Structure formats: structure tokens, C-alpha cells
C-alpha positions in Angstrom: 127.9 98.0 90.1 125.2 100.3 91.6 121.8 99.5 93.0 119.3 101.7 91.3 115.6 102.4 92.2 113.5 104.0 89.5 110.0 105.4 90.3 107.7 106.3 87.4 105.3 108.7 89.1 102.7 109.0 86.3 99.2 107.7 87.4 98.7 106.1 83.9 100.5 103.3 82.1 102.0 103.3 78.6 103.2 106.9 78.8 106.3 108.8 77.8 107.3 108.8 81.5 107.1 105.0 81.6 109.1 104.8 78.4 111.8 107.0 79.9 111.8 104.9 83.1 112.2 101.7 81.1 115.0 103.3 79.0 116.9 104.3 82.1 116.5 100.7 83.4 117.6 99.1 80.1 120.6 101.4 79.9 121.6 100.7 83.5 121.2 97.0 83.2 123.2 96.9 80.1 126.1 98.5 82.1 125.7 95.8 84.8 123.8 97.8 87.4 121.1 96.2 89.6 117.8 98.0 88.9 114.3 97.9 90.4 111.6 99.7 88.6 108.4 100.9 90.3 105.5 102.1 88.1 103.1 103.8 90.5 100.1 103.2 88.3 100.6 99.5 88.7 101.1 99.5 92.5 98.4 99.0 95.1 98.5 101.5 98.0 96.6 104.3 99.6 98.5 107.5 98.7 96.8 109.5 101.5 98.7 109.9 104.8 95.5 109.8 106.9 97.1 110.6 110.3 99.9 112.9 109.1 103.0 112.2 111.2 101.1 111.7 114.4 100.5 108.0 114.0 102.3 105.5 111.8 100.3 104.1 108.9 101.3 100.6 108.0 102.9 100.1 104.6 101.1 98.0 102.1 103.2 95.2 100.5 103.9 97.2 97.4 105.1 100.2 99.6 107.1 97.9 101.8 109.0 96.6 98.7 109.5 100.2 97.6 110.8 101.2 101.0 113.2 98.3 101.0 114.4 99.2 97.5 115.0 102.9 98.6 116.9 101.8 101.7 119.1 99.5 99.7 119.7 101.7 96.6 122.7 103.9 95.8 120.9 105.9 93.2 117.2 107.0 93.0 115.5 108.0 89.7 112.2 109.8 89.7 110.3 110.2 86.4 107.1 112.2 86.3 105.0 114.7 84.3 104.6 118.3 85.5 100.9 118.7 86.4 99.6 122.1 87.7 103.2 123.1 88.3 104.0 120.1 90.5 104.4 116.3 90.6 101.2 114.3 90.3 99.4 113.7 93.7 100.0 110.0 93.4 103.8 110.5 93.4 103.6 113.0 96.4 101.5 110.5 98.3 103.9 107.7 97.5 106.9 109.8 98.8 105.0 110.8 102.0 103.9 107.2 102.7 107.4 105.6 102.3 109.1 108.3 104.3 106.6 108.4 107.2 108.0 105.6 109.4 111.6 107.0 109.5 110.4 110.6 110.0 108.2 109.5 112.9 111.1 107.5 114.4 113.1 110.8 114.5 110.3 112.8 116.3 111.1 113.7 119.9 114.7 112.4 119.8 118.0 114.2 119.9 118.1 113.7 116.1 114.7 115.3 115.5 116.2 118.0 113.2 118.7 115.7 111.6 116.5 113.9 109.0 119.4 112.8 106.7 118.2 109.2 107.0 119.3 108.2 103.5 122.9 109.4 103.2 125.3 108.2 100.5 122.6 108.1 97.8 122.4 110.2 94.7 119.3 111.0 92.5 118.2 111.9 89.0 114.8 113.7 88.5 113.3 113.5 85.1 110.4 115.7 84.4 108.2 116.0 81.3 106.1 119.1 80.6 104.0 120.8 78.0 105.8 124.2 78.2 109.3 125.2 77.2 111.9 124.2 79.8 113.3 127.7 79.9 109.8 129.1 80.8 109.5 126.5 83.6 112.9 127.3 85.0 113.0 131.0 84.7 109.4 132.3 84.8 108.0 129.7 87.2 111.2 129.1 89.1 111.3 125.4 88.6 109.1 124.9 91.7 108.6 121.1 91.6 112.3 120.5 90.9 113.2 122.8 93.9 110.6 121.1 96.1 112.0 117.7 95.4 115.6 118.6 95.5 115.9 120.9 98.5 112.8 120.2 100.6 112.6 116.4 100.2 115.6 114.6 98.8 118.4 116.9 100.3 116.4 117.0 103.6 116.6 113.2 103.9 120.3 113.1 102.9 120.2 112.3 99.1 122.6 114.4 97.2 123.6 115.4 94.6 120.3 115.5 92.7 120.6 116.1 89.0 117.7 117.2 86.8 116.7 116.2 83.2 113.8 118.2 81.8 111.8 117.6 78.6 109.5 120.4 77.4 106.7 120.8 74.8 105.9 117.1 75.0 102.4 117.4 73.6 103.6 118.9 70.3 106.9 117.0 70.1 107.5 114.8 67.1 108.1 111.0 67.5 111.8 111.4 66.5 112.2 114.0 69.3 110.7 111.7 71.9 112.9 108.9 70.5 115.9 111.0 71.1 114.8 111.8 74.6 114.4 108.0 75.3 118.0 107.4 73.9 119.3 110.2 76.1 117.8 108.7 79.2 119.1 105.2 78.2 122.6 106.8 78.1 122.1 108.3 81.5 121.2 104.9 82.8 124.3 103.3 81.4 126.4 105.8 83.3 124.2 105.7 86.4 124.0 109.5 86.2 
């Protein structure tokens, strides 16, 4: 049994991203995994890192719960829409805030360049978008996916990171979205 943390990074509720996050959770729980789901639209926290990494900003209760879930999990799932070629600002702020205490702790130490603070964890990134996935990957270079994989998750020790991308969401038919939800439920069952 794995401990799984799911973060839905859409700033609105009742979205396809939330349905995908819940499908992953349902699939994982049906396979006996322990799952904690965080829907950022429902959390109460300041997403702005006001002092950067110069001074620690105390975590609000919702962020403290999220940090504890991240520290305890074996597998992290991030679900979000592609906005302006990147993740929504709320998700970026969430990531910066929960990582800040550990990254500050490493400053000015012999481990300052070794930021692999969350080793032995894997991740799945699920991105929805209103363009064809092939255009996103090959024309735009999959920027948000690379940013999250290499510059954030691998940097803090989480690997491997596996992507699942769904394109042309705005014009997709209900049966197509339903098949995406089932695909994600299957991923949850296998904790992949």
C-alpha cells in the first residue's frame, strides 16, 4: 500500500481537473492505497512568498497539512490546467510556500547544493490544455512539464516523474472527457 498525495492546482472548483483528481483518488483507494486530496481552490493560504528565501514565512494550517502529507507520501500527483503556457499562479505559489522551510534550512550549509529533500518519492503530472498535445510538446517544448519535472520535482529528489496530458479540452465531447476520467482512475489503481 502506497501513501499518495494529490494536488488539484486549479483555482476554481467543479472543474475537469478536480474530476481527474477525484478519479485518481477513487482508483487508488479501490486498490487499497492511502490517499490525501488537496483541492487548492478550497484551501486557505497566501500563495505569495513575501520574503523570498531570505526569511521563513510561517505555514498556515492548510499548508502545514499539505507539507506533512508531502513529507509522508510515496507518490505525488499534480493535476492542473495549462494557462499562458504554465501552471496557474496558485499552484506555483503553493509549491513555493510548502518547499520554503526546507530550502531555507539548506542555505549556508554543506548541503546547500544538495536539495534532494524528498527522495524515494515518485510523481505523476496531469495537465489539461486547450491545444493539441503534440503542438504543446513539440512546438512549445512542453515548458510547464519540463519546469515541474527537472527544475522542481527532480531538484528536490522526486523521480521518476511521469506525465499525462489531455488536449483540446474546450472542444472535447463528454464521452472523451469521460474516457480521460476512466484512464486516470486506472492510473490511480496502479499508483502510476
